[in-house]
LOLUMTI-697581 format. One line per 5 residues: number of its first residue (from 1); their letters; for each residue x, y, z of C-alpha. Coordinates in steps of 0.2 Angstrom, whole numbers, plus 5000, padded with zeros to 4 digits. Example, Ala and Ser with C-alpha at 12.3 -4.5 7.8 and 13.67 -1.06 7.14 Angstrom:
LOLUMTI-697581
1> as> 5062,4978,5039 | 5068,4995,5036
end
This chain:
LOLUMTI-697581
1> xxxxx> 4924,4859,4928 | 4938,4869,4919 | 4937,4881,4905 | 4949,4892,4896 | 4946,4910,4892
6> xxxxx> 4956,4924,4884 | 4955,4943,4889 | 4957,4954,4874 | 4955,4973,4871 | 4962,4989,4865
11> xxxxx> 4977,4997,4874 | 4972,5007,4889 | 4954,5000,4890 | 4958,4993,4907 | 4960,4975,4901
16> xxxxx> 4975,4971,4913 | 4966,4980,4928 | 4951,4969,4925 | 4962,4954,4924 | 4971,4958,4940
21> xxxxx> 4954,4962,4949 | 4947,4945,4944 | 4963,4935,4946 | 4970,4943,4961 | 4986,4946,4953
26> xxxxx> 4997,4962,4953 | 5003,4963,4935 | 5009,4980,4930 | 4996,4992,4925 | 5000,5009,4917
31> xxxxx> 4990,5024,4910 | 4998,5022,4893 | 4997,5010,4879 | 5008,4994,4877 | 5010,4988,4895
36> xxxxx> 5006,4970,4892 | 5020,4964,4880 | 5016,4946,4880 | 5001,4935,4886 | 4999,4932,4905
41> xxxxx> 4990,4918,4913 | 4981,4915,4930 | 4969,4902,4936 | 4954,4906,4947 | 4940,4895,4956
46> xxxxx> 4923,4903,4954 | 4908,4893,4960 | 4916,4877,4958 | 4922,4881,4940 | 4941,4883,4937
51> xxxxx> 4943,4897,4925 | 4960,4898,4916 | 4962,4916,4910 | 4975,4923,4898 | 4978,4942,4897
56> xxxxx> 4982,4945,4879 | 4992,4960,4873 | 4982,4976,4870 | 4978,4978,4851 | 4968,4989,4841
61> xxxxx> 4965,4976,4827 | 4968,4958,4823 | 4977,4962,4807 | 4995,4956,4811 | 5005,4971,4807
66> xxxxx> 5013,4972,4824 | 5020,4959,4836 | 5006,4962,4849 | 4992,4960,4836 | 5001,4943,4830
71> xxxxx> 5002,4937,4848 | 4984,4940,4851 | 4977,4933,4835 | 4988,4918,4835 | 4983,4913,4853
76> xxxxx> 4964,4915,4848 | 4967,4904,4832 | 4979,4891,4839 | 4975,4889,4857 | 4956,4890,4853
81> xxxxx> 4950,4897,4870 | 4932,4892,4874 | 4927,4911,4876 | 4934,4928,4873 | 4931,4942,4885
86> xxxxx> 4933,4958,4876 | 4936,4973,4888 | 4929,4988,4880 | 4932,5007,4885 | 4914,5013,4887
91> xxxxx> 4920,5031,4884 | 4927,5026,4867 | 4915,5013,4862 | 4915,5017,4843 | 4934,5014,4842
96> xxxxx> 4934,4999,4853 | 4920,4990,4843 | 4931,4989,4827 | 4941,4975,4837 | 4924,4968,4842
101> xxxxx> 4919,4965,4824 | 4936,4957,4820 | 4934,4945,4835 | 4917,4940,4830 | 4923,4937,4812
106> xxxxx> 4934,4923,4819 | 4918,4914,4824 | 4922,4912,4842 | 4910,4914,4857 | 4912,4932,4865
111> xxxxx> 4907,4941,4880 | 4909,4960,4881 | 4915,4968,4897 | 4909,4986,4895 | 4922,4994,4906
116> xxxxx> 4925,5012,4913 | 4907,5016,4912 | 4910,5028,4926 | 4921,5038,4915 | 4909,5037,4901
121> xxxxx> 4895,5044,4912 | 4906,5058,4919 | 4908,5063,4900 | 4889,5062,4898 | 4889,5046,4888
126> xxxxx> 4876,5033,4893 | 4876,5016,4885 | 4861,5004,4884 | 4870,4988,4886 | 4854,4977,4884
131> xxxxx> 4852,4985,4866 | 4870,4983,4862 | 4869,4965,4868 | 4854,4962,4857 | 4862,4969,4842
136> xxxxx> 4879,4960,4844 | 4871,4944,4849 | 4883,4942,4864 | 4882,4945,4883 | 4887,4963,4888
141> xxxxx> 4892,4966,4906 | 4895,4983,4914 | 4911,4984,4924 | 4923,4997,4933 | 4939,4987,4934
146> xxxxx> 4949,4999,4945 | 4935,4998,4958 | 4931,4979,4955 | 4913,4983,4951 | 4905,4970,4940
151> xxxxx> 4918,4957,4941 | 4906,4944,4949 | 4893,4948,4936 | 4906,4945,4922 | 4911,4929,4930
156> xxxxx> 4893,4923,4931 | 4891,4927,4912 | 4907,4917,4908 | 4900,4902,4917 | 4883,4904,4910
161> xxxxx> 4889,4906,4892 | 4900,4891,4894 | 4888,4877,4891 | 4881,4884,4875 | 4897,4890,4867
166> xxxxx> 4887,4899,4854 | 4896,4910,4842 | 4889,4925,4832 | 4883,4920,4815 | 4896,4930,4805
171> xxxxx> 4886,4926,4789 | 4875,4941,4794 | 4890,4953,4792 | 4890,4962,4775 | 4904,4971,4767
176> xxxxx> 4896,4979,4752 | 4889,4971,4736 | 4906,4968,4727 | 4914,4961,4742 | 4900,4950,4747
181> xxxxx> 4899,4942,4729 | 4917,4938,4730 | 4916,4931,4747 | 4901,4920,4742 | 4912,4913,4728
186> xxxxx> 4927,4911,4739 | 4917,4903,4754 | 4909,4890,4742 | 4926,4885,4735 | 4934,4884,4753
191> xxxxx> 4919,4873,4759 | 4920,4861,4745 | 4939,4859,4746 | 4938,4860,4766 | 4952,4872,4763
196> xxxxx> 4959,4878,4781 | 4942,4874,4788 | 4949,4862,4801 | 4954,4877,4812 | 4945,4892,4804
201> xxxxx> 4928,4898,4799 | 4926,4897,4780 | 4920,4915,4778 | 4935,4922,4789 | 4947,4913,4778
206> xxxxx> 4939,4920,4762 | 4939,4938,4770 | 4958,4936,4775 | 4962,4932,4757 | 4952,4947,4751
211> xxxxx> 4962,4957,4763 | 4978,4949,4757 | 4983,4944,4775 | 5001,4938,4774 | 5000,4925,4788
216> xxxxx> 4984,4917,4780 | 4991,4917,4763 | 5006,4908,4769 | 4995,4895,4778 | 4985,4893,4762
221> xxxxx> 5000,4890,4751 | 5006,4876,4762 | 4988,4869,4763 | 4984,4868,4744 | 4993,4877,4730
226> xxxxx> 4979,4875,4718 | 4965,4882,4729 | 4977,4896,4735 | 4980,4902,4718 | 4961,4902,4714
231> xxxxx> 4958,4912,4729 | 4972,4924,4724 | 4963,4926,4707 | 4947,4931,4715 | 4957,4944,4725
236> xxxxx> 4966,4951,4710 | 4950,4952,4700 | 4942,4962,4715 | 4958,4973,4717 | 4957,4978,4698
241> xxxxx> 4939,4982,4700 | 4941,4993,4715 | 4957,5001,4708 | 4948,5006,4692 | 4932,5011,4699
246> xxxxx> 4936,5018,4716 | 4955,5021,4717 | 4956,5010,4732 | 4959,4991,4736 | 4949,4978,4744
251> xxxxx> 4957,4979,4761 | 4953,4997,4762 | 4935,4994,4757 | 4933,4980,4771 | 4940,4992,4784
256> xxxxx> 4927,5005,4779 | 4913,4992,4779 | 4918,4987,4797 | 4917,5005,4803 | 4900,5005,4794
261> xxxxx> 4895,4989,4804 | 4901,4998,4820 | 4890,5014,4816 | 4875,5003,4814 | 4878,4995,4830
266> xxxxx> 4879,5011,4839 | 4862,5018,4833 | 4850,5018,4848 | 4864,5012,4860 | 4872,5028,4865
271> xxxxx> 4864,5043,4873 | 4874,5059,4875 | 4871,5072,4888 | 4881,5088,4892 | 4884,5084,4910
276> xxxxx> 4899,5082,4921 | 4917,5086,4917 | 4923,5080,4901 | 4940,5073,4906 | 4946,5072,4888
281> xxxxx> 4942,5090,4885 | 4952,5095,4901 | 4966,5083,4896 | 4967,5092,4879 | 4968,5109,4888
286> xxxxx> 4982,5103,4899 | 4991,5095,4884 | 4991,5112,4875 | 5003,5118,4889 | 5012,5103,4894
291> xxxxx> 5016,5096,4877 | 5020,5113,4869 | 5036,5113,4860 | 5045,5125,4872 | 5036,5123,4888
296> xxxxx> 5035,5104,4887 | 5053,5099,4888 | 5056,5112,4902 | 5042,5105,4912 | 5049,5087,4909
301> xxxxx> 5066,5092,4916 | 5057,5101,4931 | 5047,5085,4934 | 5063,5075,4934 | 5073,5087,4945
306> xxxxx> 5058,5087,4957 | 5057,5068,4958 | 5075,5066,4961 | 5075,5080,4975 | 5060,5071,4983
311> xxxxx> 5069,5054,4982 | 5085,5060,4990 | 5075,5070,5003 | 5063,5057,5008 | 5076,5043,5008
316> xxxxx> 5090,5052,5018 | 5085,5046,5035 | 5079,5028,5031 | 5096,5025,5021 | 5105,5032,5037
321> xxxxx> 5095,5021,5048 | 5099,5005,5037 | 5118,5010,5037 | 5117,5011,5056 | 5108,4994,5057
326> xxxxx> 5121,4985,5046 | 5135,4993,5056 | 5127,4988,5072 | 5125,4970,5065 | 5143,4970,5061
331> xxxxx> 5148,4976,5078 | 5137,4962,5086 | 5144,4948,5076 | 5162,4955,5078 | 5160,4953,5097
336> xxxxx> 5150,4937,5097 | 5161,4926,5085 | 5179,4922,5086 | 5191,4928,5072 | 5190,4916,5057
341> xxxxx> 5182,4912,5040 | 5164,4912,5047 | 5166,4929,5055 | 5174,4936,5039 | 5160,4928,5028
346> xxxxx> 5146,4936,5038 | 5154,4953,5041 | 5164,4956,5024 | 5154,4944,5012 | 5136,4945,5017
351> xxxxx> 5134,4962,5027 | 5148,4971,5018 | 5141,4965,5001 | 5122,4963,5002 | 5121,4977,5015
356> xxxxx> 5128,4989,5003 | 5114,4985,4991 | 5100,4984,5003 | 5105,5000,5011 | 5098,5009,4995
361> xxxxx> 5081,5001,4996 | 5073,5016,5003 | 5080,5027,4989 | 5074,5014,4976 | 5056,5013,4985
366> xxxxx> 5054,5032,4984 | 5060,5033,4966 | 5048,5020,4961 | 5034,5029,4970 | 5038,5045,4960
371> xxxxx> 5038,5035,4943 | 5021,5027,4948 | 5014,5044,4949 | 5020,5048,4932 | 5013,5032,4925
376> xxxxx> 4996,5031,4933 | 4993,5050,4929 | 4995,5047,4910 | 5010,5059,4909 | 5021,5045,4902
381> xxxxx> 5012,5044,4886 | 5015,5063,4884 | 5034,5060,4886 | 5033,5048,4871 | 5023,5061,4861
386> xxxxx> 5035,5075,4865 | 5051,5065,4861 | 5045,5058,4845 | 5052,5072,4835 | 5069,5071,4844
391> xxxxx> 5070,5052,4842 | 5067,5053,4823 | 5082,5064,4822 | 5092,5049,4829 | 5084,5035,4819
396> xxxxx> 5071,5030,4832 | 5053,5035,4835 | 5041,5039,4849 | 5036,5021,4852 | 5054,5018,4857
401> xxxxx> 5051,5029,4872 | 5041,5016,4882 | 5055,5003,4881 | 5067,5017,4887 | 5056,5021,4902
406> xxxxx> 5053,5003,4906 | 5072,5001,4906 | 5075,5015,4918 | 5073,5031,4907 | 5068,5041,4923
411> xxxxx> 5078,5029,4934 | 5073,5013,4943 | 5067,5002,4929 | 5075,4986,4922 | 5082,4983,4905
416> xxxxx> 5075,4965,4903 | 5056,4970,4902 | 5062,4986,4893 | 5070,4975,4879 | 5054,4965,4878
421> xxxxx> 5043,4981,4877 | 5052,4984,4860 | 5041,4970,4853 | 5027,4983,4851 | 5037,4993,4838
426> xxxxx> 5032,4989,4821 | 5047,4995,4811 | 5061,4982,4811 | 5075,4995,4811 | 5068,5005,4825
431> xxxxx> 5064,4989,4835 | 5082,4983,4834 | 5090,5000,4838 | 5078,5001,4853 | 5083,4984,4859
436> xxxxx> 5102,4988,4857 | 5101,5005,4866 | 5088,5002,4880 | 5101,4995,4892 | 5110,5012,4893
441> xxxxx> 5095,5019,4904 | 5097,5021,4923 | 5090,5004,4928 | 5086,5000,4947 | 5103,4990,4947
446> xxxxx> 5113,5005,4941 | 5104,5017,4953 | 5114,5012,4969 | 5130,5014,4960 | 5126,5032,4955
451> xxxxx> 5118,5036,4972 | 5134,5029,4981 | 5146,5039,4970 | 5136,5055,4970 | 5133,5055,4988
456> xxxxx> 5151,5052,4992 | 5159,5064,4980 | 5145,5077,4976 | 5134,5078,4992 | 5129,5096,4988
461> xxxxx> 5122,5093,4971 | 5114,5075,4972 | 5098,5079,4963 | 5106,5089,4949 | 5120,5076,4946
466> xxxxx> 5107,5062,4945 | 5097,5072,4933 | 5113,5075,4923 | 5117,5056,4923 | 5099,5052,4917
471> xxxxx> 5100,5065,4903 | 5118,5058,4899 | 5111,5040,4898 | 5097,5046,4885 | 5110,5056,4875
476> xxxxx> 5122,5041,4874 | 5108,5029,4869 | 5102,5041,4855 | 5119,5045,4848 | 5123,5026,4848
481> xxxxx> 5107,5023,4840 | 5111,5036,4826 | 5128,5028,4824 | 5122,5010,4822 | 5107,5016,4811
486> xxxxx> 5119,5024,4799 | 5131,5010,4798 | 5127,4992,4803 | 5108,4992,4806 | 5099,4996,4790
491> xxxxx> 5080,4998,4785 | 5067,5010,4782 | 5058,5021,4795 | 5040,5018,4800 | 5026,5029,4806
496> xxxxx> 5021,5032,4824 | 5003,5034,4831 | 5000,5034,4849 | 4984,5037,4859 | 4985,5050,4873
501> xxxxx> 4974,5044,4887 | 4965,5056,4898 | 4974,5062,4914 | 4969,5053,4929 | 4972,5055,4948
506> xxxxx> 4982,5041,4954 | 4976,5031,4969 | 4986,5029,4984 | 4983,5010,4984 | 4989,5009,4966
511> xxxxx> 5004,5019,4969 | 5009,5009,4984 | 5005,4993,4975 | 5016,4997,4960 | 5031,5005,4970
516> xxxxx> 5030,4991,4983 | 5030,4977,4970 | 5045,4984,4962 | 5054,4988,4978 | 5051,4970,4984
521> xxxxx> 5059,4963,4967 | 5074,4974,4971 | 5075,4967,4989 | 5072,4949,4983 | 5086,4951,4970
526> xxxxx> 5098,4957,4984 | 5093,4942,4995 | 5095,4929,4981 | 5106,4934,4966 | 5116,4947,4975
531> xxxxx> 5119,4936,4990 | 5125,4922,4980 | 5137,4932,4970 | 5143,4942,4985 | 5147,4925,4993
536> xxxxx> 5156,4920,4977 | 5166,4936,4977 | 5170,4934,4995 | 5177,4917,4992 | 5187,4924,4977
541> xxxxx> 5193,4938,4988 | 5198,4927,5003 | 5207,4912,4994 | 5221,4908,4993 | 5224,4914,5011
546> xxxxx> 5241,4921,5016 | 5254,4908,5021 | 5265,4911,5037 | 5279,4915,5026 | 5269,4929,5017
551> xxxxx> 5263,4936,5034 | 5280,4935,5042 | 5286,4953,5035 | 5270,4961,5043 | 5273,4952,5060
556> xxxxx> 5291,4958,5059 | 5285,4976,5057 | 5273,4974,5072 | 5287,4968,5083 | 5298,4982,5077
561> xxxxx> 5285,4995,5082 | 5281,4986,5099 | 5299,4986,5103 | 5299,5005,5106 | 5285,5003,5120
566> xxxxx> 5284,4996,5137 | 5276,4979,5141 | 5262,4989,5151 | 5258,4999,5135 | 5258,4984,5124
571> xxxxx> 5246,4975,5136 | 5235,4990,5137 | 5232,4990,5118 | 5224,4973,5119 | 5213,4977,5134
576> xxxxx> 5194,4980,5132 | 5194,4996,5142 | 5184,5010,5135 | 5198,5023,5137 | 5216,5020,5135
581> xxxxx> 5231,5031,5138 | 5237,5042,5123 | 5253,5032,5122 | 5243,5015,5120 | 5231,5023,5108
586> xxxxx> 5246,5029,5097 | 5253,5011,5097 | 5236,5004,5093 | 5234,5015,5078 | 5252,5010,5071
591> xxxxx> 5247,4991,5074 | 5230,4994,5065 | 5239,5002,5050 | 5250,4987,5048 | 5236,4975,5050
596> xxxxx> 5226,4985,5037 | 5241,4984,5025 | 5242,4965,5028 | 5224,4963,5024 | 5225,4973,5008
601> xxxxx> 5240,4963,5003 | 5231,4947,5007 | 5216,4953,4996 | 5228,4958,4982 | 5235,4940,4983
606> xxxxx> 5218,4932,4981 | 5210,4925,4965 | 5200,4941,4963 | 5214,4952,4968 | 5226,4944,4955
611> xxxxx> 5213,4947,4941 | 5210,4965,4946 | 5229,4968,4947 | 5231,4960,4930 | 5219,4973,4923
616> xxxxx> 5226,4987,4932 | 5240,4992,4920 | 5226,4996,4907 | 5212,5002,4918 | 5223,5014,4928
621> xxxxx> 5221,5026,4913 | 5203,5027,4918 | 5208,5029,4937 | 5202,5011,4941 | 5212,5002,4954
626> xxxxx> 5212,4983,4956 | 5197,4984,4968 | 5187,4994,4956 | 5191,4981,4942 | 5184,4967,4953
631> xxxxx> 5168,4977,4955 | 5165,4981,4937 | 5169,4962,4932 | 5155,4957,4945 | 5144,4970,4938
636> xxxxx> 5142,4960,4922 | 5132,4948,4932 | 5121,4962,4939 | 5125,4980,4941 | 5121,4980,4960
641> xxxxx> 5137,4969,4962 | 5147,4985,4959 | 5142,4991,4975 | 5142,4974,4983 | 5160,4970,4977
646> xxxxx> 5166,4987,4983 | 5158,4984,5000 | 5167,4968,5002 | 5184,4974,4995 | 5184,4988,5007
651> xxxxx> 5178,4977,5022 | 5191,4963,5020 | 5206,4966,5030 | 5201,4982,5037 | 5202,4984,5056
656> xxxxx> 5195,4998,5066 | 5204,5006,5080 | 5188,5006,5090 | 5170,5011,5087 | 5173,5029,5089
661> xxxxx> 5189,5032,5079 | 5190,5037,5061 | 5202,5024,5055 | 5192,5012,5045 | 5173,5010,5048
666> xxxxx> 5159,5020,5042 | 5148,5019,5026 | 5155,5013,5010 | 5154,5030,5003 | 5164,5037,5017
671> xxxxx> 5177,5024,5015 | 5178,5029,4996 | 5179,5047,5000 | 5194,5044,5012 | 5203,5033,5000
676> xxxxx> 5217,5043,4991 | 5215,5033,4975 | 5198,5040,4973 | 5193,5058,4968 | 5179,5066,4958
681> xxxxx> 5187,5062,4942 | 5188,5043,4946 | 5170,5044,4952 | 5164,5052,4936 | 5174,5040,4926
686> xxxxx> 5165,5025,4935 | 5148,5034,4933 | 5151,5035,4914 | 5158,5018,4913 | 5143,5011,4922
691> xxxxx> 5131,5020,4910 | 5139,5013,4895 | 5147,4996,4898 | 5140,4978,4895 | 5122,4975,4900
696> xxxxx> 5119,4963,4914 | 5120,4945,4909 | 5101,4942,4909 | 5099,4957,4898 | 5112,4950,4886
701> xxxxx> 5102,4934,4885 | 5086,4943,4882 | 5094,4954,4868 | 5100,4938,4860 | 5082,4930,4861
706> xxxxx> 5073,4946,4855 | 5085,4949,4840 | 5086,4930,4836 | 5105,4932,4836 | 5118,4928,4849
711> xxxxx> 5129,4940,4839 | 5119,4955,4845 | 5121,4950,4863 | 5140,4947,4861 | 5141,4964,4852
716> xxxxx> 5133,4973,4867 | 5145,4965,4879 | 5161,4968,4869 | 5158,4984,4859 | 5149,4993,4873
721> xxxxx> 5163,4989,4886 | 5176,4995,4874 | 5166,5011,4871 | 5164,5013,4890 | 5182,5012,4894
726> xxxxx> 5187,5025,4881 | 5174,5037,4888 | 5180,5033,4906 | 5198,5037,4901 | 5192,5054,4894
731> xxxxx> 5182,5058,4909 | 5196,5054,4921 | 5208,5065,4911 | 5196,5079,4909 | 5193,5080,4928
end
């Protein structure tokens, strides 16, 4: 037997946590609103019944003013799940019951999961779930989602409710005498004409007409223009009456009456005792300090700096161990495989490319761990609250903060879900501006680039520099949003209301789960996409190979150098002895220098080298040579490729004197620091360029999808790259 159910609820009611606990999934959960952007699905088998569960976006109501409200209501109406499980925050029951009333108005079977009862009881709130179930006419099950308590009781209730499939009789709901009379006339007309009744309850259709629901009005117009007009006449008559007598409209009256229904439901259900610690009160007291206009921003910057200090400190040795591991692997392969394409592919293409990205996995992991602490504690919501005033000055609003943070606002996110998170923004102008500027954040793909350059050229100020990079990415996004909003993106501003959830102590399990999941995604990407692109870049950097005629000048140079040494010394340079004479070492260094020049000439002659060289007359003003050009082109596929391509470019053709000598070898950062074509100005130019230039290809596709226009995706690729180049030139000249 199989059944389909939907999980609905207010934001921050523990809906996705309960969904994960039941389904055994690891969808992201955060202590702030708006985590679930679109519906998520999972199948479970419970006592022989296959339950297909859909986690709907968190929403405060089913009036489709925002995208999450539309997604939730459309699924309930169109997919017709056999049952709705509404997850309710027991500590905020009155607010949550408004959505309950709206779901019941749809005429669908409902089970209530009374979640977070432990939090409610800590605040001295005790709920009689049996009395509540009796008043609502639906099953009510107590749960504590984060502990997994009550999930079996809930599943048993789901299976038990399935055979009956009974819905609450919404005819019992009353909305005041004037509304009820109008509803009665409208319902009679709807039933007689069977107007939209194939998929919807007649009273719900009538109620939506009285509320002037735009989606239902459009459906009705297509169904029957005549009935549609008659229902509009009823609504207009009612609007005139309320406007003349109460100075309001039918929609406002219906909302008030729903809250009246909620109040009647709560009588005899809630008992309040002044016991325990009221976390809401404690949170309010903390917020008076942490969100204060002067103290709040200072505390936020201190948090950022501390998290970066922790990240670099904790990851220093693990990163060093991985670098040593990859060097050891290269040395082992070098001794085990004869010179040739296979050896070059493994050392230069795979280890030099993917190894450079994987080497930063510990840094990424610790960064994600710090972000998880901020998310699970509830501090992320405070960041949105504090930045609302600042964002409004640049044409955005506080709800834009979440997409920015998801994209990497604190460092380590991803622009793809960040762009998707903008769906929750109600204003079209702010939504579009947020989508177009979210990719400027320090995503997990950009982080290795910044970490590489900062560690190589600014080793003493790593945390401060990374914080400056983060602040610069935010300021760039805001300034560009202001510029776009004042020129090509038009529209009016919308209001911003956000719930500040109580502070919570993060659990170690939750922190490890969130940071581990994100780190694994980074590692998996390195082992799939980055590996594939690294091999492709290796091919482009290796072919066409040098012909004998092209190698002849370098062979002649070697012969000329060797002519000044005896046969014994020449023989000694090719021996495997651990120690050789100073004269032989001198000759070996000269030969290695010639071989490195030959390797770089061969690389410059390759397909990738020719592309990079072709761009160099222009990019030299930003300090970028042909190898850097190859890297930034690869970065359009994925920003990690910048590190991967540089690793490959500095590996191909480079020969070490031996394992203990300084010529060649070492980490990629050490190689860049030794390269005379690199300096702090070039490093800063590449950092600025990486912040600003084209989003990765997947993000560009997502921007086109979310905006409904390929033109906006193309705009971010072309316009942002031009802007990035101008900024990089300025930075290189400045430093």
